[in-house]
MARBA-3410 file (N, C-alpha, C, O; in Angstrom, 1 decimal):
165
0.8,-17.7,-1.3,1.1,-16.7,-0.3,0.4,-15.4,-0.5,0.1,-15.0,-1.6 ~ 0.1,-14.8,0.6,-0.6,-13.5,0.6,0.3,-12.5,1.3,0.7,-12.8,2.5 ~ 0.6,-11.4,0.7,1.5,-10.4,1.3,0.7,-9.2,1.6,-0.1,-8.7,0.8 ~ 0.9,-8.7,2.8,0.3,-7.4,3.3,1.5,-6.5,3.5,2.3,-6.8,4.4 ~ 1.7,-5.5,2.7,2.9,-4.7,2.7,2.8,-3.4,3.4,3.7,-2.5,3.3
1.8,-3.2,4.2,1.6,-2.0,5.0,1.3,-2.4,6.4,0.3,-3.1,6.6 ~ 2.1,-2.0,7.3,1.9,-2.4,8.7,1.1,-1.4,9.5,0.3,-1.7,10.4 ~ 1.3,-0.1,9.1,0.5,0.9,9.8,0.4,2.2,9.0,1.3,2.4,8.1 ~ -0.5,3.0,9.3,-0.7,4.3,8.6,-0.3,5.4,9.6,-0.8,5.4,10.7 ~ 0.6,6.2,9.1,1.1,7.3,10.0,0.2,8.5,9.9,-0.1,9.1,10.9
-0.2,8.8,8.6,-1.0,10.0,8.4,-1.7,9.9,7.1,-1.2,9.2,6.2 ~ -2.8,10.6,6.9,-3.5,10.7,5.6,-4.3,11.9,5.6,-4.8,12.5,6.6 ~ -4.4,12.4,4.4,-5.2,13.6,4.1,-6.1,13.2,2.9,-5.6,13.0,1.8 ~ -7.4,13.0,3.1,-8.3,12.4,2.2,-8.2,13.2,0.8,-8.2,14.4,0.7 ~ -8.0,12.4,-0.2,-7.9,12.9,-1.6,-6.5,13.5,-1.9,-6.3,13.9,-3.1
-5.6,13.5,-1.0,-4.3,14.2,-1.3,-3.1,13.3,-1.0,-2.3,13.1,-1.9 ~ -3.0,12.8,0.2,-1.7,12.2,0.6,-1.9,11.1,1.7,-2.8,11.3,2.5 ~ -1.0,10.1,1.7,-1.0,9.1,2.8,0.5,8.8,3.0,1.3,8.7,2.1 ~ 0.8,8.5,4.3,2.1,8.0,4.7,1.9,6.7,5.5,1.1,6.7,6.4 ~ 2.7,5.7,5.1,2.5,4.4,5.7,3.9,3.8,6.0,4.9,4.4,5.6
3.9,2.7,6.8,5.2,2.1,7.2,5.1,0.6,7.0,4.0,0.0,7.2 ~ 6.2,0.0,6.6,6.4,-1.4,6.5,7.7,-1.8,7.2,8.7,-1.2,6.8 ~ 7.6,-2.7,8.1,8.9,-3.3,8.7,9.1,-4.6,8.1,8.2,-5.4,7.9 ~ 10.4,-4.9,7.8,10.7,-6.2,7.1,11.3,-7.1,8.2,12.2,-6.8,8.9 ~ 10.7,-8.3,8.3,11.1,-9.3,9.2,11.7,-10.5,8.5,11.3,-10.8,7.4
12.7,-11.1,9.1,13.4,-12.2,8.5,12.4,-13.4,8.3,12.7,-14.3,7.6 ~ 11.3,-13.4,9.1,10.3,-14.5,9.0,9.5,-14.4,7.8,8.7,-15.4,7.6 ~ 9.5,-13.4,7.0,8.7,-13.3,5.8,9.1,-14.3,4.8,10.2,-14.4,4.4 ~ 8.1,-15.0,4.3,8.3,-16.2,3.4,9.1,-15.9,2.2,10.0,-16.7,1.9 ~ 8.9,-14.8,1.5,9.6,-14.6,0.3,11.1,-14.4,0.5,11.9,-14.5,-0.5
11.6,-14.1,1.6,13.0,-13.9,1.9,13.8,-15.2,1.8,15.0,-15.1,1.6 ~ 13.2,-16.3,2.0,13.9,-17.6,1.8,14.4,-17.8,0.4,15.4,-18.5,0.2 ~ 13.7,-17.2,-0.6,14.1,-17.4,-2.0,14.7,-16.1,-2.6,15.3,-16.2,-3.7 ~ 14.6,-15.0,-1.9,15.1,-13.7,-2.5,16.0,-13.0,-1.6,15.5,-12.1,-0.9 ~ 17.1,-13.2,-1.4,18.0,-14.2,-1.9,18.5,-15.0,-0.6,18.7,-14.3,0.4
18.7,-16.3,-0.7,19.0,-17.0,0.6,20.2,-16.5,1.3,20.2,-16.5,2.6 ~ 21.2,-16.1,0.7,22.4,-15.6,1.4,22.5,-14.1,1.5,23.3,-13.6,2.2 ~ 21.5,-13.4,0.9,21.5,-12.0,1.0,20.0,-11.6,0.9,19.6,-11.0,-0.1 ~ 19.2,-11.8,2.0,17.8,-11.6,1.9,17.5,-10.1,1.8,17.9,-9.3,2.7 ~ 16.6,-9.7,0.8,16.2,-8.4,0.7,14.7,-8.4,0.2,14.3,-9.3,-0.5
14.0,-7.3,0.5,12.6,-7.2,0.0,12.7,-7.0,-1.5,13.4,-6.1,-2.0 ~ 12.0,-7.9,-2.3,12.1,-7.8,-3.8,11.6,-6.4,-4.2,10.7,-5.8,-3.6 ~ 12.2,-5.9,-5.3,11.8,-4.6,-5.8,10.3,-4.5,-6.2,9.7,-3.5,-5.9 ~ 9.7,-5.6,-6.7,8.3,-5.6,-7.0,7.4,-5.4,-5.8,6.4,-4.8,-5.9 ~ 7.9,-5.9,-4.6,7.2,-5.7,-3.4,7.4,-4.3,-2.8,6.5,-3.8,-2.1
8.5,-3.7,-3.1,8.7,-2.2,-2.8,7.6,-1.4,-3.5,7.0,-0.5,-3.0 ~ 7.5,-1.7,-4.8,6.5,-1.0,-5.6,5.1,-1.3,-5.1,4.2,-0.4,-5.0 ~ 4.8,-2.6,-4.7,3.5,-2.9,-4.2,3.2,-2.2,-2.9,2.0,-1.9,-2.7 ~ 4.2,-1.9,-2.1,4.0,-1.1,-0.9,3.4,0.3,-1.3,2.5,0.8,-0.6 ~ 3.9,0.9,-2.4,3.4,2.2,-2.9,1.9,2.0,-3.3,1.1,2.8,-3.1
1.7,0.9,-4.1,0.4,0.6,-4.6,-0.6,0.4,-3.4,-1.7,1.0,-3.5 ~ -0.2,-0.4,-2.4,-1.1,-0.6,-1.3,-1.4,0.7,-0.6,-2.6,1.0,-0.1 ~ -0.4,1.6,-0.4,-0.6,2.9,0.3,-1.6,3.7,-0.5,-2.6,4.2,0.0 ~ -1.4,3.8,-1.8,-2.4,4.5,-2.7,-3.8,3.9,-2.6,-4.7,4.7,-2.7 ~ -3.8,2.6,-2.6,-5.2,2.0,-2.5,-5.9,2.4,-1.3,-7.1,2.6,-1.3
-5.2,2.5,-0.1,-5.9,3.0,1.1,-6.4,4.5,0.9,-7.5,4.8,1.3 ~ -5.6,5.3,0.2,-6.0,6.6,0.0,-7.3,6.7,-0.9,-8.2,7.5,-0.6 ~ -7.3,5.8,-1.9,-8.5,5.8,-2.8,-9.7,5.3,-1.9,-10.8,5.9,-2.0 ~ -9.6,4.3,-1.1,-10.7,3.8,-0.3,-11.2,4.8,0.6,-12.4,5.0,0.8 ~ -10.3,5.5,1.3,-10.7,6.6,2.2,-11.4,7.7,1.5,-12.4,8.3,2.0
-10.9,8.1,0.4,-11.4,9.3,-0.4,-12.8,8.9,-0.9,-13.7,9.8,-0.9 ~ -13.0,7.7,-1.3,-14.3,7.2,-1.9,-15.1,6.5,-1.0,-16.1,5.8,-1.4 ~ -14.8,6.5,0.3,-15.6,5.8,1.4,-15.8,4.3,1.0,-17.0,3.8,1.1 ~ -14.8,3.7,0.7,-14.8,2.2,0.4,-15.8,1.8,-0.6,-16.5,0.8,-0.5 ~ -15.9,2.6,-1.7,-16.9,2.4,-2.7,-16.6,1.2,-3.6,-17.5,0.6,-4.2
-15.3,0.8,-3.7,-15.0,-0.3,-4.6,-14.2,-1.4,-3.8,-13.4,-1.2,-3.0 ~ -14.5,-2.7,-4.2,-13.8,-3.8,-3.6,-12.5,-4.1,-4.2,-11.6,-4.6,-3.6 ~ -12.3,-3.7,-5.5,-11.1,-4.0,-6.2,-10.3,-2.8,-6.6,-10.9,-1.8,-7.1 ~ -9.0,-2.8,-6.3,-8.1,-1.7,-6.7,-6.9,-2.4,-7.2,-6.2,-3.1,-6.4 ~ -6.6,-2.2,-8.5,-5.5,-2.8,-9.1,-4.5,-1.9,-9.8,-4.9,-0.8,-10.2
-3.3,-2.3,-9.9,-2.3,-1.5,-10.6,-2.6,-1.5,-12.1,-2.8,-2.5,-12.7 ~ -2.8,-0.3,-12.6,-3.1,-0.1,-14.0,-1.8,0.1,-14.8,-1.6,-0.4,-15.9 ~ -0.9,1.0,-14.3,0.3,1.4,-15.0,1.3,1.8,-14.0,1.0,2.5,-13.0 ~ 2.6,1.5,-14.2,3.7,2.0,-13.4,4.7,2.6,-14.4,5.1,2.0,-15.4 ~ 5.2,3.8,-14.1,6.1,4.5,-14.9,7.2,5.1,-14.0,7.1,5.4,-12.9
8.4,5.3,-14.6,9.5,5.9,-14.0,9.8,5.3,-12.6,10.1,6.0,-11.6 ~ 9.7,4.0,-12.5,10.1,3.3,-11.3,11.6,3.2,-11.1,12.3,2.8,-12.0 ~ 12.0,3.7,-10.0,13.5,3.8,-9.7,13.8,3.1,-8.4,13.1,3.4,-7.4 ~ 14.8,2.3,-8.3,15.2,1.6,-7.1,16.7,2.1,-6.9,17.5,2.1,-7.8 ~ 17.0,2.5,-5.7,18.4,3.0,-5.4,19.1,2.2,-4.4,20.3,2.4,-4.2
18.4,1.3,-3.7,19.0,0.5,-2.6,18.2,-0.7,-2.3,17.1,-0.9,-2.8 ~ 18.7,-1.5,-1.4,18.0,-2.7,-0.9,17.3,-2.5,0.4,17.7,-1.5,1.1 ~ 16.3,-3.3,0.7,15.7,-3.2,2.1,15.8,-4.6,2.7,15.2,-5.6,2.3 ~ 16.7,-4.7,3.7,17.0,-6.0,4.3,16.1,-6.2,5.6,15.5,-5.2,6.1 ~ 16.1,-7.4,6.1,15.3,-7.7,7.3,15.8,-6.8,8.5,17.0,-6.6,8.6
14.9,-6.4,9.3,15.2,-5.5,10.4,15.0,-4.0,10.0,15.0,-3.2,10.9 ~ 15.0,-3.7,8.7,14.8,-2.4,8.3,13.3,-2.0,8.2,12.4,-2.9,8.2 ~ 13.1,-0.7,8.1,11.7,-0.2,8.0,11.7,0.8,6.8,12.6,1.5,6.6 ~ 10.6,0.8,6.1,10.4,1.7,5.0,9.2,2.6,5.3,8.1,2.1,5.7 ~ 9.3,3.9,5.0,8.1,4.8,5.1,7.8,5.2,3.7,8.6,5.8,3.0
6.5,4.9,3.3,6.0,5.3,2.0,5.3,6.6,2.1,4.5,6.8,3.1 ~ 5.5,7.5,1.2,4.7,8.7,1.0,4.1,8.7,-0.4,4.8,8.6,-1.4 ~ 2.8,8.8,-0.5,2.1,8.7,-1.8,1.2,10.0,-1.9,0.4,10.2,-1.0 ~ 1.3,10.7,-3.0,0.5,11.8,-3.3,-0.4,11.6,-4.5,0.0,11.0,-5.5 ~ -1.7,11.9,-4.3,-2.6,11.7,-5.4,-2.5,12.9,-6.4,-2.5,14.0,-6.0
-2.4,12.5,-7.7,-2.5,13.5,-8.7,-4.0,13.7,-9.1,-4.5,14.8,-9.2 ~ -4.7,12.6,-9.3,-6.1,12.6,-9.5,-6.7,11.3,-8.9,-6.1,10.3,-8.8 ~ -7.9,11.5,-8.3,-8.7,10.3,-7.9,-10.1,10.5,-8.5,-10.9,11.4,-8.1 ~ -10.4,9.7,-9.5,-11.6,9.7,-10.2,-12.4,8.5,-9.9,-12.0,7.6,-9.1 ~ -13.6,8.3,-10.5,-14.5,7.2,-10.2,-13.8,5.8,-10.4,-13.9,5.0,-9.5
-13.2,5.6,-11.5,-12.6,4.3,-11.9,-11.1,4.2,-12.0,-10.6,3.2,-12.1 ~ -10.5,5.4,-12.0,-9.0,5.4,-12.2,-8.4,6.5,-11.4,-9.0,7.6,-11.3 ~ -7.2,6.3,-10.9,-6.5,7.4,-10.2,-5.0,7.3,-10.5,-4.5,6.3,-11.0 ~ -4.4,8.5,-10.3,-2.9,8.5,-10.6,-2.2,9.1,-9.4,-2.7,9.9,-8.7 ~ -0.9,8.6,-9.2,-0.2,9.0,-8.0,1.3,9.1,-8.3,1.8,8.7,-9.4
2.0,9.8,-7.4,3.4,9.8,-7.4,3.8,9.4,-5.9,3.1,9.7,-5.0 ~ 4.8,8.6,-5.8,5.2,8.1,-4.5,6.6,7.7,-4.3,7.3,7.5,-5.3 ~ 7.1,7.6,-3.1,8.4,7.2,-2.8,8.5,6.5,-1.5,7.6,6.7,-0.6 ~ 9.5,5.7,-1.3,9.8,5.0,0.0,11.2,5.4,0.5,12.1,5.4,-0.3 ~ 11.2,5.7,1.8,12.5,6.1,2.4,12.8,5.1,3.6,11.9,4.7,4.4
14.1,4.7,3.6,14.6,3.9,4.7,15.9,4.5,5.2,16.8,4.7,4.4 ~ 16.0,4.7,6.5,17.2,5.3,7.1,17.7,6.6,6.3,18.8,6.7,5.9 ~ 16.7,7.4,6.1,17.0,8.7,5.4,17.4,8.6,4.0,18.0,9.6,3.4 ~ 17.2,7.4,3.4,17.6,7.3,2.0,16.4,6.8,1.2,15.7,5.9,1.5 ~ 16.1,7.5,0.1,15.0,7.2,-0.8,15.5,5.9,-1.6,16.5,5.9,-2.3
14.7,4.8,-1.4,15.1,3.6,-2.1,14.2,3.2,-3.2,14.5,2.3,-4.0 ~ 13.0,3.7,-3.3,12.1,3.5,-4.4,11.2,4.7,-4.7,10.9,5.5,-3.7 ~ 10.9,5.0,-5.9,10.0,6.0,-6.3,9.3,5.6,-7.6,9.9,4.9,-8.4 ~ 8.1,6.1,-7.8,7.4,5.8,-9.0,6.2,6.7,-9.3,5.8,7.4,-8.4 ~ 5.8,6.7,-10.5,4.5,7.3,-10.9,3.7,6.2,-11.3,4.1,5.3,-12.0
2.4,6.1,-10.9,1.6,5.0,-11.2,0.1,5.3,-11.2,-0.3,6.4,-10.7 ~ -0.7,4.4,-11.8,-2.1,4.6,-11.9,-2.8,3.3,-11.4,-2.3,2.2,-11.6 ~ -3.9,3.5,-10.8,-4.7,2.4,-10.2,-6.1,2.4,-10.9,-6.6,3.5,-11.2 ~ -6.6,1.2,-11.1,-8.0,1.1,-11.6,-8.8,0.5,-10.5,-8.4,-0.4,-9.8 ~ -10.0,1.1,-10.2,-10.8,0.6,-9.1,-12.2,0.3,-9.6,-12.8,1.0,-10.5
-12.8,-0.8,-9.1,-14.1,-1.2,-9.6,-14.7,-2.2,-8.6,-14.1,-2.6,-7.6 ~ -15.9,-2.6,-8.8,-16.6,-3.7,-8.0,-16.8,-4.9,-9.0,-17.0,-4.7,-10.2 ~ -16.7,-6.1,-8.4,-17.0,-7.3,-9.2,-18.4,-7.3,-9.7,-18.6,-7.8,-10.8 ~ -19.3,-6.7,-9.0,-20.7,-6.7,-9.5,-20.9,-5.8,-10.7,-21.9,-5.8,-11.4 ~ -19.9,-5.0,-11.1,-20.0,-4.2,-12.3,-20.1,-5.1,-13.5,-20.8,-4.7,-14.5
-19.4,-6.2,-13.5,-19.5,-7.2,-14.6,-20.5,-8.3,-14.4,-21.1,-8.8,-15.3 ~ -20.7,-8.6,-13.1,-21.7,-9.7,-12.8,-22.4,-9.3,-11.5,-21.9,-9.4,-10.4 ~ -23.7,-8.9,-11.6,-24.4,-8.4,-10.5,-24.5,-9.5,-9.3,-24.8,-9.1,-8.2 ~ -24.4,-10.8,-9.7,-24.4,-11.8,-8.7,-23.2,-11.7,-7.7,-23.3,-12.4,-6.6 ~ -22.2,-10.9,-8.0,-21.0,-10.8,-7.2,-21.2,-9.7,-6.1,-20.2,-9.4,-5.4
-22.3,-9.1,-6.0,-22.5,-8.0,-5.1,-22.2,-8.4,-3.6,-21.6,-7.6,-2.9 ~ -22.6,-9.6,-3.3,-22.4,-10.1,-1.9,-20.9,-10.3,-1.7,-20.4,-10.0,-0.6 ~ -20.1,-10.7,-2.7,-18.7,-10.9,-2.5,-18.0,-9.5,-2.4,-17.2,-9.3,-1.5 ~ -18.5,-8.5,-3.1,-18.0,-7.1,-3.0,-18.2,-6.7,-1.5,-17.3,-6.1,-0.9 ~ -19.4,-6.9,-1.0,-19.7,-6.5,0.4,-18.8,-7.1,1.4,-18.4,-6.5,2.3
-18.5,-8.4,1.2,-17.6,-9.2,2.1,-16.2,-8.6,2.1,-15.6,-8.4,3.1 ~ -15.7,-8.3,0.9,-14.4,-7.8,0.7,-14.3,-6.4,1.3,-13.3,-6.1,2.0 ~ -15.2,-5.6,1.1,-15.2,-4.2,1.7,-15.3,-4.3,3.2,-14.6,-3.5,3.9 ~ -16.1,-5.2,3.7,-16.2,-5.3,5.2,-14.8,-5.7,5.7,-14.4,-5.1,6.8 ~ -14.1,-6.7,5.1,-12.8,-7.1,5.6,-11.8,-5.9,5.4,-10.9,-5.8,6.3
-11.8,-5.2,4.4,-10.9,-4.0,4.2,-11.2,-3.0,5.3,-10.2,-2.4,5.8 ~ -12.4,-2.7,5.6,-12.7,-1.7,6.7,-12.1,-2.2,8.0,-11.6,-1.4,8.8 ~ -12.2,-3.5,8.3,-11.6,-4.0,9.5,-10.1,-3.9,9.5,-9.5,-3.5,10.5 ~ -9.4,-4.2,8.4,-8.0,-4.1,8.3,-7.6,-2.6,8.4,-6.6,-2.3,9.1 ~ -8.4,-1.7,7.8,-8.1,-0.3,8.0,-8.1,0.1,9.4,-7.2,0.9,9.9
-9.1,-0.3,10.2,-9.2,0.0,11.6,-7.9,-0.4,12.3,-7.5,0.3,13.2 ~ -7.4,-1.6,12.0,-6.3,-2.1,12.6,-5.0,-1.3,12.3,-4.3,-0.9,13.2 ~ -4.7,-1.1,11.0,-3.5,-0.4,10.6,-3.5,1.0,11.0,-2.5,1.6,11.2 ~ -4.7,1.6,11.0,-4.7,3.1,11.4,-4.6,3.2,12.9,-3.9,4.1,13.4 ~ -5.3,2.3,13.7,-5.2,2.4,15.1,-3.8,2.1,15.6,-3.3,2.8,16.5
-3.1,1.2,15.0,-1.7,0.9,15.3,-0.8,2.2,15.2,0.0,2.5,16.0 ~ -1.0,2.8,14.0,-0.2,4.0,13.8,-0.6,5.1,14.8,0.3,5.9,15.2 ~ -1.8,5.3,15.1,-2.3,6.3,16.1,-1.7,6.0,17.5,-1.3,6.9,18.2 ~ -1.8,4.7,17.9,-1.3,4.4,19.2,0.2,4.7,19.3,0.7,5.2,20.4 ~ 1.0,4.3,18.3,2.4,4.6,18.4,2.8,6.0,18.4,3.7,6.5,19.1
2.0,6.9,17.6,2.3,8.3,17.6,1.9,8.9,18.9,2.5,9.9,19.3 ~ 0.9,8.4,19.6,0.5,9.0,20.9,1.6,8.6,22.0,1.8,9.4,22.9 ~ 2.2,7.5,21.9,3.3,7.1,22.8,4.5,8.0,22.7,5.2,8.2,23.7 ~ 4.8,8.5,21.5,5.9,9.4,21.3,5.7,10.7,22.0,6.7,11.3,22.4 ~ 4.5,11.2,22.1,4.2,12.5,22.7,4.6,12.6,24.1,4.4,13.7,24.7
END
């Protein structure tokens, strides 16, 4: 299974902050197992929403320089509630540092005016070709796909904010 935990980008400030949104649908595969009689978004996927949000901030700040962005460390992760189908979570992630190969962040997720997850975390970013130059073409394909996904999730957020005006 492949999970995409960001549906749209509400706002971003290169090198500083990003706000994103995820809506939870009962149709999402992992809810069948977590938990069948009380479906909720697993805590690890709440954290992954913060990681994905921060990853977009790194990509935008570094002009999509790296194909790979991975969680390096998570600290002080706190969960205060569940996120059930039909709910929406808004993630806010602030960069503490964004360097060439590693970055650090603080972030939180809010649903219905309640903070349900927060964490401090670090990401490691690199290209596959850093270890194997033959992988440069794969890096290029991944970056191209990420740029297309960015266009989709950012445009969706822009369209919806324009409708509110």
